[in-house]
N, C-alpha and C positions, 0 to 999 in steps of 0.2 A: 415376334410371333408369340401366340399364347403359350404359357407353360403347359406342358402335357405330363400327366401323371398316371400312375397305375395303383389300383387299390390293393392293399396288403393281403386281403383274404382271397385274392386270386391265387395266391400261393399257399397260404395256410391260415387256419382259424381254429384256435387263437394264434396270433402272430406273436412270437416270443423272441427273446434275445438270441436264441439258437438259430433264428431265421435272418439275422442281420446280414448275413452274407448275400442275401437277395438284393440289398441296396446297391452294391457295386454292379451286379448283373443288370438291374433295371437301368442304372445310369449308362452302362455300356450299350443297352438296347435303345437308348435315345431319350429316356424319360427325364423329366426335370424335377419331379417331386413324387413322393409316396403319399397315398391317401390311407391313413391308418385309422382303424376303429379306435374310438376313445378308450384307452386302456382302463380297466377296472383298477381300483386302488391295489397297489402291490403287484399288479400283473407285469408291469415294465418299470425299470428304473428310468425315470424321465430324463435325468441328466445324461445318463449313458446312452439312451436312445437318441437324444438330440445330438450328441457328439458323433454317434455312428452315422446319422443322416448327413451331418456336416462333412464328415470325413469322406463320404461317398459323393459329395457334391449335390445332394438332393434337398429340396425344400419339403414342406409337409403341409397337408390339409387333413383335417380330422372329420370322421364320420361318427355321429352320435349313435348310441345304442339305447333306445328307449324300450320300456316294457310296461306291463300292466301295473307294476308297483311304483313306477316313476312316470307319471302320466298326467300331463297338463289338463286333459279333458276327461279325467276319471270322474265318476259319480261320487267318489269318496274323497273328502277333503284331505285326509292325510296323504293319499296317493298323489293328489294335485300338488301338495306342498313338496313332496318328494321329487316331483317333476321339476319344480322351480329350483330346488336344491341341486338337482342334477345339472341343470343348465349352468349354474354357478360353478359347479365342479368341472364341467366341460371347458368353461372359460379359463379357469385356473390351470387346467391341464394344457390347454392351448398355449397359454403364456409360458409355461414351463418348457414346452417343446419348441417354441418359436413359431407356432402356427398362427395364421391370421384369420382362418375360416374354420368354423365348425358347422357342418351341414347334416341334414337328415330329417326324418319325420319328427321334428322336435315337439309337435303337438301331442304325439303319442297315439293311444288307441289302436295298437296293432291288431290285426285279424288273424290271417292264416297261420303266421308263425307263432302266434300265441294260442293256437288251437281254439279260436273263438269265431263263430259264424256271425256275419252282419245281420242286424235285425232292425226293423223300423223303430223310431223313437218319437215321442211326443214333440210337438212344436216347442213346448216350454223347455224340455230337456235339450233339444237341438240348440235353442238360443242360449241356454245356460252354458253348454259346452263351448259355443263360440265366444261368449264373454270370458270364460275361464282361460281359453286359448289366448285371446288378445291380451288379457291382463298378465298372463304368465310370460308371453313373449316380450311384452314391454319391460317387465321386470328383468328378464334375461338380457335385453338390450342395454338396460341401465348398468348391469354388471359387466357387460362386454365392453362398453364404451371406454372406460379409463384404461383398459388393457389393450386397446387397439385391435379387438377381435370382432369379426362379423359372424352373426348367427344366420345360417342359411336354412330356410324352411323348404322341405322337399315334398311336393305332392306325390303320392303313390297311387298305384292302380286300385281299383275297387275291391280286389281280393286281399289287399294288404292294410287298408285302413278304411274307415267310414267317416273320416273327417275332411280330408283334403285330397281330391282325386285329379282335378284338372288345373291347367295353368290359369284359366279364368278365375277359379276359386282362389288360387294362390295370389293373384293380383288383387282381388277383392280383400283378402286378408291383409295384405301389405298396406293397403289404403287405411284399414282400420288400426293396424298397429302403429304405422307412421313413425317408425324409429329408425334413425340413420344407421344403426348397427344391426338391423334385422332385414334380411333380404331373402331372395329365392334361390334355391338350387333346382335346376331342371334336368331331368334324366329322360333320354329318348326312349328307353325301354318302357317306361310308364306312359310317356307322351304318345307313343305309338298306339297304345290301347285306348287312351282317354281323350286326347285332343283331336279336334277336327282336322287341323292343319299344323304340323310341327313348326314349319318356318313362320307361319302367321302367329302362332303362340309365342315364339321367341320375340317377334316384333312387338307384340303387346306387352311382354314382360321386360322389355329392354331396360326400363328405369329401375328395376328391382333385382335383376339377376346378378348374383355374386359368384356363382360357381356353376359349371356345366358338366354333365356326365354324358359322354358319347357312348351309347350302348346299342348293340344290335337288338332286333326284335326278339331273338332267342337267347340273348346274352352270350353269344359266341364271340369269337374274335372279330374285330372290326373288319368290315368288307365281306363277311361271309353270310350275311342275312339279306333281307329284302328292303331295308331302309334306304331311301334315296338320299345320299349324303350331300350331294352338290348344292341343292337349294338350302339345306340346313346350314352348311358352312358359309355359303354366300350370305345368308341372312345374318350370321354372326358378324361378318365383316360390315354389312350394311348398317347394323345398329351400333357399330364401334365397340363390340365386346372384346376386350383385351385381357380378360381374366383367365383363371385356371380352367383347364379341361381335363377331366380324368376318365380313364377307361376302366371298365369293370367286367372283363371277359371271364366267363366261367365255362368250364369244360362240360361237354355232353358226349362223352366217348362211348357210352353204353346205351344203345337204343332198343334193348330188348323190352318186350311188352311187360309192363308192371314195374319198371325201374322209375322211381320218382325224379322228374327233371328238376324239381325245386330243391332237391337234396344236394348240399355242397359236396364236391368230390375233389380229393387231393390229386395233385399231378402224379403221373406214373413215369414221366420221362422229362428230359430237359426241354423246356418250351421256349428257349431263347429265340429261336427262329420265328415262332409265331408272335412273340412279344415285340420283336424288332419290326416285323412286317406290319403289325397293328399300329405301332407308333409312327412308322413311316407313312402309312396310309392316311392318317389324320393330318400329319404335317404337310404332306403333299397337297391334300385338299385345301388346307389353309393357304398355302402358297399360290395355288391355282385360282382359288375363288375369293381370297381375302388378302392377297399379298400386299395391299396398300397399307395394312396395319403396321 
């Protein structure tokens, strides 16, 4: 069965050594790995973190944190170089933690969370951004290869980036990068907004997908939204996907008018029951729809 994981910022952001007690709780809830945000230098002791994960019986996947100052597709050359340097840092961090996958919007150019609105660009700038992206990802792949690390490029919805929004665009980019250590991360939260057919998009991306994020349309706990999971999980079985699947449920406990849903909210109670149910939900679907794996 596919390894099932939970993202660390479901519990806390930033996630520090004071939160390591969650590892045992996640393992008890049925999870196989933790998806950690790539720690900034000095944020976590990597050796201690690796040992804590191992002691809890958890593997690890990393999620990169890009910004406007480390941005493969920036209009400014120093920021593009910082984006390339950051990919190398991610690979080194993954190696230290024992992670095999680093995923996220590695191409950069964040929008809403960088307080930056999308705007039209000239064709020459669009092509330049694409060229910078391809070159940067190839360079990242070269750094990742000797470490046995895969870089996973994640399309995000139109409000979070103006570079890569659909799975079709992701596949097109993979054909240009053409590096064995660079693949795709697909997230159903974004796919639900931008792809015509989630299951069909998974089929089309089968040769490049290295990590999958199973998220509801509203980022609540799995099984509480409107996404039809049966054809999605069935397609994962049909394409022979045996890789990691992570869950990123965020709470939306306050629906008063004017409360921003995009704002991260800390837990106010023990959510072990919800975490266990969400893990069981996806594992049961895999058994029912893709049990031959």
